[in-house]
C-alpha positions in Angstrom: 0.0 0.0 0.0 1.0 3.7 -0.3 1.2 5.8 2.8 -0.8 9.0 3.2 0.9 12.2 2.0 3.5 13.7 4.3 6.1 16.4 4.3 9.7 15.2 4.4 12.4 17.0 6.4 16.1 16.2 6.4 17.8 18.5 9.0 21.6 18.6 9.2 21.9 19.2 12.9 20.3 17.9 16.1 19.1 21.4 17.0 17.3 21.8 13.7 15.7 18.3 14.2 14.5 19.3 17.7 13.0 22.5 16.4 11.1 20.7 13.7 9.8 18.2 16.2 8.7 20.9 18.5 7.1 22.9 15.8 5.0 20.1 14.4 4.2 18.3 17.7 2.1 15.1 17.4 2.0 15.4 13.7 5.7 14.7 13.4 7.9 11.6 13.9 11.6 11.2 13.5 12.9 8.6 11.0 16.1 6.6 11.6 16.4 3.5 9.4 12.7 3.4 8.7 12.2 -0.4 9.0 9.4 -0.1 11.5 7.8 3.3 10.8 7.6 3.1 7.0 5.8 -0.3 6.9 3.3 0.9 9.5 2.6 3.9 7.4 2.2 1.8 4.3 -0.3 -0.4 6.1 -2.1 2.8 7.3 -1.5 1.7 10.9 0.3 5.1 11.5 -0.2 8.5 9.9 2.0 11.5 10.3 2.0 14.8 8.4 5.8 15.3 8.9 8.7 12.9 8.8 12.0 14.2 10.2 14.9 12.1 8.7 18.0 12.0 10.9 20.3 10.5 8.3 22.2 13.8 7.6 23.1 14.4 11.2 26.7 13.3 11.3 27.0 13.9 15.1 24.7 11.0 15.7 26.9 8.4 14.0 30.1 8.4 16.1 31.5 5.4 18.1 33.8 6.1 21.0 35.5 3.1 22.7 37.1 3.3 26.1 36.2 1.9 29.6 32.8 3.3 28.6 31.5 2.8 25.1 29.3 5.5 23.5 27.5 4.8 20.3 25.6 7.5 18.3 22.0 6.6 17.7 22.3 6.7 13.9 25.1 4.2 13.8 23.9 1.3 11.6 24.1 -2.4 12.4 26.7 -2.8 9.6 28.9 -0.1 11.1 28.7 -1.9 14.5 30.0 -5.0 12.8 32.8 -3.2 10.9 34.2 -1.4 14.0 37.3 -3.3 15.2 37.6 -1.5 18.5 33.9 -2.3 19.3 34.4 -5.9 18.4 37.2 -6.2 21.0 35.5 -4.2 23.8 31.9 -5.4 23.4 31.9 -8.6 21.2 28.3 -9.5 22.3 27.1 -6.5 20.4 28.7 -7.8 17.2 27.3 -11.3 17.9 23.8 -9.8 18.2 24.0 -7.5 15.3 25.0 -10.3 13.0 21.7 -12.1 13.8 19.5 -9.1 13.0 17.5 -9.6 9.8 19.8 -9.7 6.7 22.7 -7.6 5.3 20.3 -5.2 3.4 18.5 -4.4 6.6 21.8 -4.1 8.6 23.1 -1.5 6.2 20.2 0.8 6.9 18.8 -0.2 10.3 20.3 1.8 13.2 21.0 0.9 16.8 19.0 4.0 17.9 15.9 3.0 15.9 16.2 -0.5 17.1 16.1 0.4 20.8 13.9 3.6 20.7 10.6 2.4 19.3 9.8 -0.1 22.0 9.2 -3.1 19.7 9.4 -6.2 22.0 10.7 -8.2 19.1 13.8 -6.1 18.5 17.1 -7.6 19.5 19.0 -4.6 20.9 16.7 -3.6 23.8 17.2 -6.8 25.8 20.9 -6.8 25.0 21.1 -3.2 26.3 19.4 -4.2 29.5 21.9 -7.0 29.8 24.8 -4.5 29.3 23.2 -2.1 31.8 23.2 0.6 29.1 22.2 4.2 29.4 20.2 6.0 26.8 20.9 9.8 26.3 17.8 11.7 25.2 17.8 15.3 23.8 14.9 17.6 24.1 13.9 21.2 24.2 15.3 21.5 27.8 18.6 19.8 27.1 19.7 16.2 27.6 18.9 13.5 30.1 20.0 9.9 30.7 17.6 6.9 31.2 18.7 3.4 32.1 17.8 0.8 29.5 16.3 -1.2 32.4 13.8 1.6 33.1 13.1 2.7 29.6 10.5 0.2 28.4 7.0 0.6 29.8 4.8 -1.5 27.4 4.9 -2.6 23.8 5.8 0.5 21.7 5.7 2.7 24.9 8.9 4.0 26.4 10.2 6.7 28.7 11.1 8.9 25.7 8.8 12.0 25.5 7.3 13.0 22.1 9.6 16.0 21.8 12.8 14.1 22.6 15.2 12.3 20.3 17.5 9.4 21.4 21.0 10.6 20.5 23.4 8.0 22.1 23.8 4.8 23.9 26.5 4.2 26.5 27.6 1.1 28.5 30.8 -0.3 30.1 33.0 -2.7 28.2 32.1 -6.2 29.3 33.8 -9.2 30.7 35.0 -12.0 28.3 32.1 -14.3 29.1 29.3 -13.5 26.8 26.7 -15.0 24.4 23.7 -13.9 22.4 21.6 -16.9 21.5 18.5 -16.6 19.2 16.0 -19.0 17.9 13.9 -17.8 14.9 11.7 -19.4 12.2 13.7 -18.1 9.3 16.4 -15.6 8.3 15.1 -12.1 8.8 12.4 -13.0 11.3 12.0 -11.8 14.8 13.1 -14.2 17.5 10.8 -16.8 18.9 13.1 -16.4 21.9 16.5 -14.8 22.4 18.9 -14.6 25.4 21.7 -12.2 26.2 24.1 -13.4 28.9 27.2 -11.8 30.4 29.4 -13.7 32.9 32.5 -12.7 34.8 34.4 -15.5 36.4 36.9 -15.6 39.3 38.5 -18.7 40.8 36.4 -21.0 38.7 33.1 -19.5 39.9 30.7 -17.0 38.6 31.6 -13.6 40.1 28.8 -11.6 38.3 26.1 -12.5 35.8 23.6 -10.6 33.7 20.7 -12.1 31.8 18.0 -10.5 29.5 15.4 -12.1 27.3 13.8 -10.9 24.0 10.3 -11.3 22.6 8.9 -13.1 25.6 6.8 -10.3 27.0 5.5 -6.9 25.8 8.9 -5.5 26.9 12.4 -6.9 27.0 13.0 -8.8 30.2 16.0 -8.2 32.4 16.0 -11.3 34.7 17.8 -10.4 37.9 16.8 -13.7 39.4 18.4 -15.7 36.6 21.7 -13.9 37.0 21.6 -14.3 40.8 21.0 -18.0 40.4 24.4 -18.3 38.7 26.5 -16.4 41.3 29.1 -18.5 43.1 28.5 -21.5 40.9 30.5 -23.2 38.2 27.4 -23.1 35.9 26.6 -26.7 36.7 23.3 -28.4 35.8 21.7 -27.3 39.1 22.7 -23.7 38.5 21.3 -23.7 35.0 18.1 -25.3 36.2 17.7 -22.5 38.8 18.5 -19.8 36.3 15.9 -21.1 33.8 13.3 -21.4 36.6 13.9 -17.8 37.6 13.8 -16.6 34.0 10.5 -18.4 33.4 9.0 -16.6 36.3 9.9 -13.2 34.8 8.7 -13.7 31.2 5.1 -13.4 30.0 4.9 -14.8 26.4 1.7 -14.7 24.4 0.5 -17.1 21.8 0.9 -16.0 18.2 2.1 -17.3 14.8 5.5 -18.3 16.4 3.7 -20.8 18.7 1.7 -21.3 21.8 2.8 -20.2 25.3 4.1 -23.6 26.4 6.3 -23.9 23.3 7.7 -20.4 23.8 8.5 -21.2 27.4 10.3 -24.4 26.3 12.3 -22.5 23.7 13.2 -19.8 26.1 14.6 -22.4 28.5 16.6 -24.1 25.8 18.0 -20.8 24.5 19.0 -19.6 27.9 20.8 -22.8 28.7 22.8 -22.5 25.5 23.6 -18.9 26.1 24.8 -19.6 29.6 26.9 -22.5 28.6 28.6 -20.5 25.8 29.2 -17.5 28.0 30.7 -19.7 30.7 33.1 -21.4 28.3 34.3 -17.9 27.1 34.6 -16.7 30.7 
């Protein structure tokens, strides 16, 4: 289908984009990669009189790697994969980006668009919760930071205000134990279930662990209980069982064309076990 008519804006600075967003209010939406917004407009599920394309704002495309990693919101998935320093400091990000859709999508899809629109099927929101990332939002009154673990309120509903733009994502470089495991029906599909796991080991035991799940609720799920179940263990069978039980208590899957609730719960358990085992081997 063809979307309703709209005015297209391509500002070259963040200030100009914020002024456009403020001037047009509810009639405007910002456009990153467009893989969610444009299909919704074509299906007449969304209608906006003004689209504000962020592609020309170079300040939103930088990657800075140190003890803290900061990624501009308009950085594409392909750019994440091509950045050598990022692959060394946060390899779980590369592992996840490689599993997003296909190369055509990764060349246009941005990390900011992936995390900002609140789609529970997107890969990056859960991963960012696992990484304990911080989102920087810019608005008419300046910038503010929101934890990824506090950002998601319901499907497609987030802590971002309508007059704000997500400009950057920050998180610490992570320990060597990591895994992003994803089960999907076919290439390019959303996950039936996905798990992001970070493990830090010391003396043959788990010193710290972080677990987040994707597409198993109307928001990404950071499972504090699953991570806690691994602490002080060598990730033996009992620890994995406990982590899976804790995770299952946190998710709330719904039946859809990816399967009934019981099937999704089963897949979630299998995926989490695989992710923990791979992360532990790397740790």
